[in-house]
C-alpha positions in Angstrom: -37.3 -41.7 21.7 -35.8 -44.4 20.1 -32.2 -43.9 19.6 -31.0 -42.2 22.5 -27.5 -42.6 22.0 -27.8 -40.7 18.8 -29.9 -38.0 20.3 -26.9 -37.4 22.6 -25.0 -35.9 19.9 -27.1 -32.5 19.7 -25.9 -31.5 23.3 -22.5 -32.5 22.1 -22.6 -30.2 19.2 -24.0 -27.5 21.6 -21.0 -28.0 23.9 -18.9 -27.4 20.6 -20.7 -24.1 20.3 -20.0 -23.3 24.1 -16.3 -24.1 24.0 -15.9 -21.8 20.9 -17.9 -19.0 22.7 -15.4 -19.1 25.6 -12.9 -18.1 23.7 -14.8 -15.7 22.1 -14.7 -17.0 18.6 -17.3 -18.4 16.2 -17.5 -22.0 15.3 -17.7 -21.5 11.7 -18.2 -25.1 11.1 -21.6 -24.9 9.6 -23.1 -26.8 12.3 -26.3 -28.5 11.3 -29.8 -26.4 12.0 -33.2 -26.4 10.9 -34.5 -23.5 9.3 -38.1 -22.8 10.0 -39.6 -21.2 6.2 -43.1 -19.8 5.0 -45.4 -17.4 4.3 -46.6 -14.8 6.9 -49.3 -16.6 9.1 -48.5 -19.7 8.1 -48.3 -21.0 11.6 -44.2 -20.7 12.1 -44.4 -19.1 15.4 -47.1 -21.5 16.8 -45.0 -24.7 15.7 -42.2 -23.2 17.7 -43.8 -22.6 20.5 -45.7 -26.1 20.6 -42.2 -27.2 20.8 -41.3 -25.0 23.9 -44.3 -25.4 25.5 -44.3 -21.7 26.1 -45.9 -18.7 24.8 -42.7 -16.4 24.1 -42.9 -15.2 20.5 -44.1 -12.0 19.4 -47.6 -12.0 17.6 -50.0 -9.6 15.7 -50.6 -8.9 11.9 -48.7 -8.5 9.1 -44.7 -9.3 9.4 -43.9 -9.8 13.2 -40.6 -12.0 12.9 -38.1 -9.4 11.4 -35.0 -10.7 12.4 -33.9 -14.4 12.2 -34.4 -16.3 15.5 -31.7 -18.9 16.2 -33.5 -21.0 19.0 -31.9 -23.9 20.7 -33.9 -26.1 22.8 -32.1 -27.9 25.3 -33.5 -30.6 27.7 -32.8 -29.8 31.3 -34.3 -30.5 34.6 -35.5 -27.1 34.8 -36.9 -24.2 32.7 -35.6 -21.1 31.9 -34.2 -18.8 28.9 -31.1 -17.2 28.0 -30.2 -14.8 25.4 -26.4 -14.6 23.6 -26.5 -10.7 23.8 -27.3 -11.1 27.9 -24.7 -13.5 28.7 -25.6 -14.8 32.2 -29.2 -13.7 32.7 -31.8 -16.0 33.3 -35.3 -15.5 32.2 -37.9 -17.7 33.7 -40.9 -15.8 33.0 -41.6 -16.4 29.1 -43.6 -13.1 28.7 -40.5 -11.3 29.6 -38.5 -13.3 26.7 -41.1 -12.2 24.2 -40.9 -8.6 25.3 -36.9 -8.9 25.1 -37.2 -10.4 21.2 -39.3 -7.4 20.6 -37.0 -4.8 22.3 -34.0 -6.6 20.5 -35.7 -6.6 16.9 -36.6 -2.5 17.3 -33.2 -2.2 18.8 -31.8 -3.0 15.2 -34.6 -2.6 12.8 -36.6 0.4 14.3 -40.1 0.1 15.4 -41.9 0.5 11.8 -41.7 -2.8 10.4 -38.0 -2.8 9.4 -36.1 -6.0 8.9 -32.7 -7.3 9.4 -30.7 -10.1 8.8 -28.9 -10.0 12.3 -29.8 -13.0 14.0 -31.1 -12.9 17.9 -29.6 -16.0 19.3 -32.1 -17.7 22.2 -31.4 -20.8 24.3 -34.5 -22.3 25.9 -33.5 -25.1 28.8 -36.9 -27.5 29.5 -37.4 -30.8 30.5 -40.3 -30.4 28.0 -38.6 -30.2 24.7 -36.3 -32.4 22.8 -32.7 -31.4 21.5 -33.4 -29.1 18.5 -31.7 -26.1 16.9 -34.1 -24.3 14.8 -34.2 -20.7 13.0 -37.4 -18.7 12.6 -37.4 -16.7 9.6 -39.1 -13.7 8.6 -42.5 -14.7 6.6 -42.4 -14.3 3.1 -44.4 -11.3 2.0 -45.1 -9.4 -0.9 -46.3 -6.0 -0.2 -44.3 -3.6 2.0 -46.0 -1.7 5.0 -44.3 0.9 7.3 -40.6 1.6 6.8 -40.1 -1.6 4.7 -38.5 -1.0 1.1 -40.4 -1.4 -2.0 -38.1 -4.5 -2.5 -39.2 -6.3 0.8 -39.9 -9.4 -0.9 -36.5 -9.4 -2.3 -34.8 -8.9 0.9 -36.6 -11.5 3.0 -36.0 -14.0 0.3 -31.8 -13.1 0.1 -32.1 -13.3 3.8 -33.7 -17.1 3.8 -31.5 -17.9 1.3 -28.5 -17.0 3.4 -29.5 -19.9 5.9 -31.0 -22.7 3.6 -28.3 -22.5 1.0 -25.6 -24.4 3.2 -25.9 -28.2 2.8 -25.6 -28.6 6.4 -29.2 -26.7 7.0 -32.6 -28.8 7.2 -35.4 -26.9 5.6 -38.8 -27.3 7.7 -41.0 -25.8 4.6 -44.1 -24.7 6.4 -47.5 -24.3 4.5 -51.2 -23.8 5.8 -53.7 -26.7 4.8 -56.2 -23.6 3.7 -53.7 -22.5 0.8 -52.8 -24.3 -2.6 -49.7 -26.2 -1.2 -48.5 -26.2 -5.3 -48.2 -22.6 -4.9 -46.2 -22.8 -1.7 -43.5 -19.9 -1.6 -41.7 -22.4 1.2 -41.6 -25.2 -1.0 -40.6 -23.2 -3.7 -37.6 -21.9 -2.1 -36.6 -25.4 -0.7 -36.9 -26.7 -4.3 -34.3 -24.0 -5.3 -31.8 -25.0 -3.0 -32.5 -28.6 -2.4 -33.7 -30.0 -5.6 -33.4 -33.7 -4.5 -35.5 -33.1 -1.4 -32.7 -34.4 0.7 -33.2 -31.6 3.3 -36.7 -30.7 3.1 -39.3 -31.8 5.6 -43.0 -30.9 4.6 -45.3 -29.2 7.7 -48.9 -28.6 7.2 -50.8 -26.5 9.6 -54.4 -25.3 10.0 -55.9 -28.8 9.2 -58.7 -27.9 11.5 -59.6 -24.8 9.4 -60.1 -26.5 6.0 -63.5 -26.5 4.5 -66.1 -29.1 5.3 -65.9 -32.0 3.2 -62.4 -31.3 2.5 -58.9 -33.0 4.1 -55.3 -33.4 3.1 -55.1 -37.0 3.5 -53.4 -37.8 0.4 -50.9 -35.0 0.8 -50.1 -36.3 4.2 -49.6 -40.1 3.0 -47.0 -38.4 0.5 -49.1 -39.7 -2.6 -49.8 -36.5 -3.8 -47.4 -33.9 -4.2 -44.8 -36.2 -2.8 -41.7 -35.1 -0.9 -38.8 -37.4 0.1 -39.2 -36.7 3.5 -42.8 -36.3 3.9 -45.4 -34.3 5.4 -46.6 -33.9 9.1 -49.7 -32.3 9.9 -50.1 -30.1 13.0 -52.6 -28.5 14.8 -51.9 -25.2 16.5 -54.1 -23.0 18.9 -56.4 -20.4 17.0 -56.5 -17.0 17.7 -59.2 -17.4 20.1 -57.2 -20.0 22.0 -54.3 -17.8 22.2 -56.6 -14.6 23.2 -58.1 -17.0 26.0 -54.6 -18.0 27.2 -55.3 -21.6 26.3 -52.4 -23.8 27.9 -50.2 -25.2 25.4 -50.3 -28.9 27.1 -54.0 -28.6 26.7 -53.7 -27.3 22.9 -51.2 -30.6 22.3 -53.8 -32.7 24.0 -56.5 -31.4 21.8 -54.3 -31.7 18.4 -54.0 -35.7 19.8 -57.8 -36.1 19.9 -58.5 -34.2 16.5 -56.1 -36.8 14.7 -57.6 -39.9 16.5 -61.0 -38.6 16.1 -60.8 -37.5 12.2 -62.0 -39.9 9.8 -59.4 -39.0 7.4 -56.3 -39.1 9.7 -57.2 -41.7 12.5 -54.9 -44.3 10.5 -52.1 -41.6 10.5 -52.5 -40.5 13.9 -49.2 -42.1 15.3 -47.2 -40.0 12.6 -49.0 -36.8 13.1 -48.6 -33.9 15.5 -46.5 -31.9 17.2 -44.6 -34.7 19.2 -44.2 -36.7 16.2 -42.4 -33.5 14.2 -40.3 -33.1 17.4 -39.1 -36.5 17.2 -38.6 -36.5 13.4 -36.7 -33.3 13.5 -34.4 -34.8 16.3 -33.7 -37.8 14.4 -33.4 -36.0 11.0 -30.8 -33.4 12.7 -28.8 -36.1 14.7 -28.6 -38.0 11.3 -27.1 -34.7 9.8 -24.6 -34.0 12.6 -23.4 -37.6 12.3 -23.0 -37.5 8.8 -20.9 -34.0 9.4 -18.5 -35.1 12.2 -15.7 -36.5 10.0 -15.2 -33.5 8.1 -16.0 -31.7 11.3 -13.3 -33.6 13.0 -11.0 -33.5 10.4 -11.0 -29.5 10.1 -10.7 -29.2 13.8 -7.5 -31.6 13.9 -6.1 -29.1 10.9 -6.6 -26.1 13.2 -5.2 -27.8 16.0 -2.1 -29.1 14.4 -1.3 -25.6 13.2 -1.2 -24.3 16.8 0.5 -27.2 18.3 4.3 -26.2 18.4 3.3 -22.6 19.5 0.9 -23.7 22.5 3.7 -25.9 23.2 6.3 -23.0 23.6 3.7 -20.9 25.4 2.6 -24.0 27.9 4.5 -23.4 31.1 5.4 -19.9 30.3 6.4 -17.5 32.7 7.1 -13.7 31.8 8.9 -12.7 35.0 11.4 -15.8 34.9 14.5 -14.1 34.7 16.5 -17.3 33.3 14.1 -17.0 30.4 14.5 -13.6 29.6 17.9 -14.1 29.3 17.8 -16.9 27.4 15.4 -15.3 25.2 17.5 -12.4 24.7 20.2 -14.1 23.4 18.0 -16.1 21.0 16.5 -12.9 19.5 19.9 -11.2 18.9 21.2 -14.3 17.6 18.1 -14.5 15.3 18.5 -11.3 14.1 22.1 -11.5 12.9 21.5 -14.4 11.0 18.5 -12.5 9.5 20.7 -9.4 8.6 23.4 -11.9 7.1 20.6 -13.6 5.0 19.3 -10.6 3.5 22.3 -9.0 2.6 24.4 -12.0 1.4 21.1 -13.9 -0.2 19.3 -17.3 1.3 17.5 -19.7 -0.4 14.5 -19.5 2.5 11.9 -16.9 3.1 13.0 -15.1 -0.3 11.0 -12.0 -1.1 9.0 -12.1 -4.3 7.4 -8.5 -4.2 10.6 -6.4 -4.5 14.2 -6.3 -4.5 15.6 -5.9 -0.9 18.9 -5.9 1.2 21.8 -7.5 -0.6 19.9 -7.7 -4.0 19.1 -4.0 -3.9 22.6 -2.9 -2.6 23.8 -4.7 -5.9 21.6 -2.8 -8.2 22.7 0.4 -6.6 26.5 -0.8 -7.4 25.9 -1.6 -11.0 22.9 0.2 -12.4 22.0 3.4 -9.9 25.7 4.5 -9.5 26.9 4.0 -13.2 23.9 5.9 -14.0 24.5 8.6 -11.8 28.0 9.2 -13.1 27.1 9.3 -16.9 24.2 12.0 -15.9 27.1 14.1 -14.5 28.7 14.4 -18.0 28.5 17.9 -19.5 27.0 19.0 -22.7 29.3 18.6 -25.2 29.2 22.4 -26.6 29.9 23.4 -23.0 33.1 21.2 -22.8 33.8 22.8 -25.9 33.6 26.3 -24.7 35.4 25.7 -21.6 38.4 23.9 -23.2 38.5 27.4 -25.6 38.4 29.4 -22.8 40.9 27.4 -20.8 43.5 27.4 -24.0 43.0 31.4 -24.4 43.5 32.1 -21.0 46.3 30.2 -20.6 47.9 31.8 -23.6 47.2 35.0 -22.5 48.1 38.2 -24.5 50.0 35.7 -26.8 49.1 33.4 -29.6 50.0 29.9 -28.7 51.7 27.6 -31.5 51.1 24.6 -29.2 48.1 22.9 -27.6 48.9 23.5 -24.0 48.8 20.5 -21.5 47.8 22.6 -18.7 44.4 23.2 -20.2 43.8 19.5 -20.4 44.7 19.0 -16.7 42.4 22.2 -15.8 39.4 20.6 -17.7 40.1 16.9 -16.2 40.2 18.2 -12.8 37.0 19.9 -13.2 35.4 16.8 -14.5 37.0 14.8 -11.7 35.6 17.2 -8.9 32.2 16.3 -10.2 32.4 12.8 -9.8 31.9 13.5 -5.6 28.5 14.0 -6.0 27.0 10.7 -7.4 29.9 9.0 -5.4 28.4 10.5 -1.9 24.8 9.6 -3.1 25.7 6.2 -3.8 27.1 5.8 -0.1 23.7 7.6 0.8 21.6 5.0 -0.9 23.4 2.1 0.5 23.0 3.3 3.9 19.5 3.8 3.4 19.0 0.3 2.4 21.0 -1.0 5.5 18.6 1.0 7.6 15.9 -0.5 6.1 17.3 -4.1 6.1 17.6 -3.7 9.8 14.1 -2.4 10.5 13.0 -5.2 8.2 15.0 -7.9 10.3 13.8 -6.2 14.0 10.4 -7.1 13.0 10.5 -10.4 14.7 11.6 -8.6 17.7 8.1 -6.9 18.1 7.1 -9.1 20.9 9.5 -7.0 22.9 9.2 -3.3 21.7 11.9 -2.3 24.1 14.4 -4.6 22.8 13.3 -3.8 19.0 13.6 -0.2 19.8 17.0 -0.4 21.5 18.5 -3.0 18.8 17.2 -0.8 15.8 18.7 2.7 17.9 22.2 0.8 18.6 22.3 -0.7 15.0 21.3 2.4 13.4 23.5 4.6 15.3 26.6 2.6 14.2 25.8 2.7 10.7 25.5 6.6 10.9 28.8 6.4 12.6 30.3 4.3 9.5 28.4 6.8 7.2 31.0 9.6 7.9 34.1 7.3 7.7 32.7 5.8 4.4 32.1 9.3 3.0 35.5 10.5 3.8 37.3 7.6 2.3 34.9 8.1 -1.0 35.8 11.8 -1.0 39.6 10.7 -0.6 39.5 8.5 -3.6 38.3 11.4 -5.6 41.0 13.5 -4.1 43.5 11.1 -4.7 42.5 10.9 -8.4 42.9 14.9 -8.3 46.5 14.9 -6.9 48.3 13.4 -10.1 47.1 13.2 -13.6 48.5 10.1 -15.0 49.0 10.7 -18.6 51.5 7.7 -19.1 48.4 5.2 -18.1 48.3 2.2 -20.7 44.6 3.1 -21.8 45.5 6.7 -22.4 45.6 7.5 -26.0 48.3 10.4 -25.4 48.9 13.5 -27.4 50.5 11.5 -30.1 47.5 9.6 -30.5 45.1 12.3 -30.4 43.9 12.1 -34.2 42.0 8.5 -33.4 38.7 8.2 -32.5 38.0 8.7 -29.0 38.1 5.3 -27.1 34.6 4.0 -25.5 33.8 4.0 -21.9 34.1 0.2 -21.0 30.8 -0.6 -19.8 28.9 2.5 -20.5 29.8 2.6 -24.2 27.8 0.9 -27.0 29.1 -2.8 -27.5 29.3 -4.1 -30.8 26.5 -3.9 -33.2 25.6 -7.8 -32.8 25.6 -7.4 -29.1 21.9 -7.3 -27.3 22.0 -4.9 -24.3 18.6 -5.6 -23.1 15.4 -7.3 -23.7 11.8 -6.7 -21.8 8.1 -5.7 -22.1 7.6 -1.8 -22.7 4.3 -0.1 -23.1 4.2 2.3 -26.0 2.3 5.2 -24.4 1.5 7.6 -27.2 -0.4 5.7 -29.6 -3.7 7.1 -30.5 -6.9 5.6 -29.2 -8.2 5.5 -32.9 -5.0 3.2 -33.6 -6.0 1.1 -30.6 -4.2 3.3 -27.7 -1.5 2.0 -25.4 -0.1 -1.3 -26.5 2.6 -3.6 -24.7 5.3 -4.7 -27.1 8.6 -6.7 -26.7 11.8 -4.5 -27.2 15.3 -5.3 -27.9 17.9 -2.8 -27.6 21.3 -3.3 -29.1 24.4 -0.5 -30.0 22.7 0.8 -32.9 18.9 0.3 -32.5 16.1 0.1 -30.5 13.6 -2.7 -31.9 10.3 -3.8 -30.7 8.2 -7.2 -31.9 4.5 -8.4 -30.9 6.0 -11.0 -28.2 8.9 -12.5 -26.9 9.3 -14.9 -29.6 10.8 -11.9 -31.8 9.3 -13.4 -35.1 6.9 -10.4 -36.1 9.1 -7.2 -35.9 6.8 -4.2 -35.6 9.6 -1.3 -35.9 13.3 -1.0 -35.7 14.6 2.6 -34.5 18.0 3.7 -35.1 19.6 5.4 -31.9 21.6 8.3 -33.8 20.7 11.8 -32.4 18.3 10.4 -29.5 18.0 11.4 -26.1 16.1 10.6 -23.3 13.5 12.5 -21.3 11.9 12.1 -18.0 8.1 12.6 -18.2 6.1 13.1 -14.7 3.4 10.6 -13.8 0.0 11.2 -14.4 -2.4 10.8 -11.6 -4.8 8.7 -13.8 -2.2 6.4 -14.7 -0.4 3.8 -12.5 2.6 3.4 -15.0 6.2 5.2 -15.0 6.9 6.8 -18.0 10.0 8.0 -19.9 10.4 9.0 -23.5 12.7 9.5 -26.5 13.3 12.3 -28.7 15.4 13.4 -31.7 17.9 16.2 -30.9 17.6 17.6 -34.5 13.4 18.1 -34.0 12.9 15.0 -36.3 10.0 12.5 -36.0 10.9 9.4 -33.9 8.5 6.9 -34.6 5.9 7.7 -37.6 4.5 10.8 -37.0 5.4 11.3 -33.2 8.4 13.9 -32.5 8.7 11.3 -29.3 8.6 7.9 -28.4 6.9 7.5 -25.0 7.5 4.3 -23.1 6.2 2.9 -19.6 7.0 0.6 -17.3 5.4 -0.7 -14.0 8.0 0.7 -11.7 10.4 3.4 -11.5 13.0 0.9 -10.6 12.5 -0.4 -14.2 12.4 3.3 -15.7 15.9 3.8 -14.0 17.2 0.2 -15.4 16.0 0.9 -19.0 17.8 4.6 -18.8 20.9 3.0 -17.9 20.9 0.6 -20.5 20.3 3.1 -23.0 23.3 5.0 -21.6 25.0 2.0 -22.5 23.9 2.1 -26.0 24.9 5.9 -26.2 21.4 7.3 -25.8 22.2 10.1 -22.8 19.7 11.9 -20.7 18.5 15.5 -21.6 20.1 18.6 -20.1 18.3 20.9 -18.6 20.3 24.2 -19.1 18.4 27.6 -18.3 20.4 30.6 -19.7 19.0 33.9 -19.9 18.5 35.7 -23.4 21.3 38.4 -22.7 24.0 35.7 -21.5 22.8 33.7 -24.5 23.9 36.4 -26.8 27.4 37.1 -25.0 28.2 33.4 -24.9 27.4 33.1 -28.6 29.3 36.0 -29.4 32.5 35.3 -27.4 32.2 31.6 -28.7 33.6 31.8 -32.1 36.9 29.7 -33.0 39.3 30.1 -35.7 40.2 26.5 -37.6 43.5 26.5 -35.4 41.5 27.0 -32.0 39.4 24.4 -33.1 42.0 21.7 -34.0 43.3 22.3 -30.5 39.8 22.1 -28.8 39.1 18.7 -30.7 42.6 17.3 -29.4 42.0 18.4 -25.6 38.4 17.1 -25.9 39.6 13.6 -27.2 42.2 13.6 -24.3 39.9 14.5 -21.6 37.4 11.6 -22.8 39.9 9.2 -22.9 41.3 10.1 -19.3 37.8 10.6 -17.9 37.1 6.9 -19.1 40.1 5.6 -16.8 39.1 7.4 -14.0 35.4 6.3 -14.5 36.4 3.0 -14.5 38.5 3.2 -11.7 35.8 4.9 -9.6 33.4 2.2 -10.6 35.5 -0.4 -9.5 36.5 0.9 -6.2 33.4 2.3 -4.9 31.6 -0.8 -4.3 34.6 -2.4 -2.6 35.1 0.7 -0.5 31.6 0.7 0.7 31.6 -3.3 1.3 34.9 -2.9 3.5 33.8 0.1 5.6 30.1 0.0 5.8 28.6 -3.6 4.7 31.1 -5.9 6.2 31.8 -3.7 9.3 28.2 -3.7 10.0 27.7 -7.6 10.3 30.7 -8.0 12.2 29.2 -5.3 14.7 25.9 -7.5 14.9 28.0 -10.8 15.7 30.4 -9.3 18.0 29.0 -6.2 19.8 25.7 -5.9 19.8 24.8 -8.2 22.8 27.2 -6.4 24.8 25.7 -3.2 23.9 22.3 -4.3 24.8 23.5 -5.5 28.1 25.0 -2.3 28.9 21.9 -0.4 27.4 19.9 -0.8 30.7 17.8 -3.1 32.8 17.6 -6.6 30.9 14.3 -7.2 32.8 12.6 -4.0 31.3 14.0 -4.8 27.7 12.7 -8.2 27.8 9.1 -6.9 28.7 6.7 -8.4 26.2 4.0 -6.4 24.3 0.4 -6.5 25.4 -0.5 -7.7 22.0 2.2 -10.9 22.5 0.4 -11.5 25.9 -3.2 -11.5 24.1 -1.8 -13.7 21.3 -0.4 -16.2 24.1 -3.4 -16.5 26.0 -5.6 -16.6 22.6 -3.4 -19.4 21.4 -3.5 -21.3 24.7 -7.3 -20.9 24.8 -8.1 -21.8 21.5 -5.8 -24.8 21.4 -7.6 -26.1 24.7 -11.1 -25.6 22.6 -10.1 -27.4 19.8 -8.5 -30.4 21.9 -11.8 -30.3 24.1 -14.0 -30.4 20.9 -12.2 -33.3 19.5 -12.5 -34.9 22.7 -16.4 -34.2 22.8 -16.7 -35.7 19.4 -14.7 -38.9 20.4 -17.2 -39.5 23.1 -19.9 -40.1 20.4 -20.9 -43.7 20.3 -20.2 -45.5 17.1 -22.6 -48.3 17.6 -25.5 -46.3 17.0 -27.9 -46.7 14.1 -28.8 -43.7 11.9 -32.2 -43.8 10.4 -32.0 -44.6 6.2 -32.9 -42.0 4.0 -36.6 -42.2 2.2 -36.3 -43.5 -0.9 -36.5 -40.9 -4.0 -40.0 -39.5 -4.8 -41.1 -37.8 -8.2 -41.0 -34.2 -7.1 -41.6 -32.8 -10.7 -44.8 -30.8 -9.4 -42.3 -28.6 -7.7 -40.5 -27.8 -11.0 -39.6 -24.2 -12.5 -42.2 -21.7 -12.0 -42.3 -20.8 -15.7 -44.2 -24.1 -16.4 -45.5 -26.1 -13.4 -46.8 -29.6 -13.7 -50.2 -30.1 -12.4 -50.0 -33.2 -9.9 -51.9 -36.4 -10.8 -55.2 -36.6 -9.7 -57.4 -39.5 -8.9 -60.3 -40.0 -11.3 -62.6 -40.8 -8.5 -61.6 -38.5 -5.7 -63.9 -35.2 -5.2 -62.1 -31.7 -5.6 -62.2 -29.7 -2.5 -62.6 -26.0 -2.7 -60.4 -23.3 -1.8 -60.7 -21.4 1.4 -63.1 -18.8 -0.2 -65.5 -21.5 -1.5 -68.0 -23.4 0.4 -69.7 -26.8 -0.5 -72.9 -27.6 -2.1 -76.2 -28.0 0.0 -75.8 -31.9 -0.4 -71.9 -31.6 0.8 -71.3 -34.9 2.9 -68.1 -36.6 3.6 -66.9 -39.3 0.9 -68.0 -42.6 0.9 -66.3 -45.8 2.4 -65.2 -47.1 -1.2 -63.9 -44.0 -2.4 -60.4 -42.3 -1.5 -59.6 -39.2 0.2 -60.0 -36.1 -1.6 -56.9 -34.3 -3.2 -56.5 -31.9 -0.6 -55.9 -27.9 -1.2 -55.6 -28.2 -5.2 -59.2 -27.6 -6.7 -57.0 -26.5 -10.0 -54.5 -29.4 -10.1 -56.5 -31.9 -12.7 -57.9 -29.8 -15.5 -55.4 -31.0 -17.8 -56.8 -33.8 -20.2 -53.3 -35.2 -20.6 -53.1 -35.6 -16.5 -52.6 -39.4 -15.6 -55.0 -41.2 -13.6 -54.5 -42.5 -10.2 -55.6 -45.9 -9.5 -58.2 -46.1 -6.5 -57.1 -46.8 -3.0 -58.4 -49.5 -0.6 -61.7 -48.0 0.9 -60.9 -46.3 4.2 -62.2 -47.9 7.5 -64.0 -44.6 8.4 -67.4 -44.4 6.7 -68.3 -40.8 4.8 -70.4 -39.6 2.4 -69.5 -38.6 -0.8 -70.2 -34.7 -1.7 -71.7 -33.9 -4.9 -69.4 -32.4 -7.8 -68.1 -28.8 -8.0 -70.7 -26.8 -9.9 -67.6 -25.2 -11.6 -65.9 -28.7 -12.8 -67.5 -31.6 -14.1 -65.7 -35.0 -12.4 -64.2 -37.7 -15.3 
């Protein structure tokens, strides 16, 4: 066997596979294997049977191997076989093995010649085999039969490529000697994936079936059509031998006699035959495994390192230990409290980069969503004027008033203040919903204890709901406080004496100075016609007076500037064909907004972006559209009643300015107090509750032992981590046992493999000018055919069409062989050089 120490590596690799199979995982480390590739009836199955020394593979005409067969040969004292899909069942009768292969093949592919890429895994233990792992692949075919699809050739090719494209796969290219080797499908595929020939070993079968007077001597000597790893010739049993139940041992003995007795192969007899092929394959596989082990070890170490900490926690773990349950309960509650505070207050670790959550979302509710809801509650200008006029008239009654009544101002202001209750309560609801979402996110780490997570969420959520009623009561109290006294002496109130002034601007919702930029960002203009290029994304800049957009964020090339006068915002329903959220800007006087478009449709990626832009437009004075549904009769009635004389119009204008001034003060106060109230009564209180009372509530909720029962998934996870960690440790120990003093067989030097070039223009192999040509299997030698004379080299082998080109270089004569033979006459169809 030569290098016994290196041969021991292959059983170690098999042990690695076993180590992973015990934990139900695939050892996805591309372990070295040998793929047997060849055409139909090339003798692949016979080669494998010779390795095993038993008849166990299905036989017949056409395509017989219809699923890949992964065959592991393992040297052992006894002889038996095992299938991966029948774990624990030993087969000692190899006829049963053949029947099981046929049955398992039909189970997946059907009984009418279908194929499948799902492999059958077979392991054979025997004292008569070397440690090899081979994959028998379906033979390459051209014509579909039975249930085979029309593209059967391409399907088989793709299946073969799945295995041989891996750099860790050695390719055993099997070609019969009675066919044209230069057109071998097996060598063509091998050349595609292994152009340097580093992984390809050539096998020539059916040497005993070559035409009389021909041989493959120069092929086997690797002089003609050379491969870097060379060729090995084998002689398999004939169909007559198989039908006659000829013993494989006898067949191997006959093979040995054939090479020793054949004049052209006698000098190569120690390098030919099935035993030699077994040894070379074993050596090549062993070398390959040795080269693969460093990366193999590094990957295993990386996997084990990632599991070390978790496996250490689980080692010695006792699920029913009361002290462990108490300790874990304390740790879990403490971790929940820390996570909740980090999500509310913000933290640098575990930052969510996908969406806003926790404290950031609550901040957005306070400073964007709530102001937006406040402004939405503002009534229409005409409707407010109408209400003021009715109030003035109703206060004067039957008399005509000479002065503007302050009672009308107070009535309108109180009506506007009452409208603030709805957005304030909605703000509390939004904050509560975000708090509950945060609790659920923080409790995800409690998943390993389902009862604990459920009880924790229940207790904290119940406390939040309890605080909800208090917070809403306090918020409504704020509104009632504003209603209880209208402070017309407020320093920011313009007063009756200053009613002629322009109404003051709402502090944060009103337009800033012209130069101030309110917002910048990317928006898509959605209603550009397809002829003009369709929807496009632009860089928008919103100021107090205009909305401009540019080609990009460098703001050098301005596309358009839209004044904000008489503009309003309208919502547009999202189309099921679009992933964007859309809103539009239109002119209240029915004028075109942008070129020939009555509206400007703008699209954002999320609804939050839409709300944020609408809030910014509010600050610039672009308000949302009011949907007021009034019947036709009511419209005529209101229009008839709503006619003001100049004196009444002056009074309405005065009160309108006063109401706007006072509501700006109220809005400013409410916007300031709402976040403070919610923070005090809700958020800070919930944090204190979790820190101080959650643990006590959990203890009083019920049995702590039941509370800390781990989930089924966690128990499986713990077992899986421990088994995987043990398997990785065992695998590294197995690799560590490999001897580092063994010697690797060096790679043969490169050869000229240009004859295996692309199929579009194949180079003819060089030929000896004095060598006779062998005929193809369909031809017969001439009447005077005889073996070549002693002073001539052996024939070219199975390539009678390879030296016709006049440009082909000549090959110098070899030294005459020691076996005398006679030279056959030239072929009647071709002349010798």
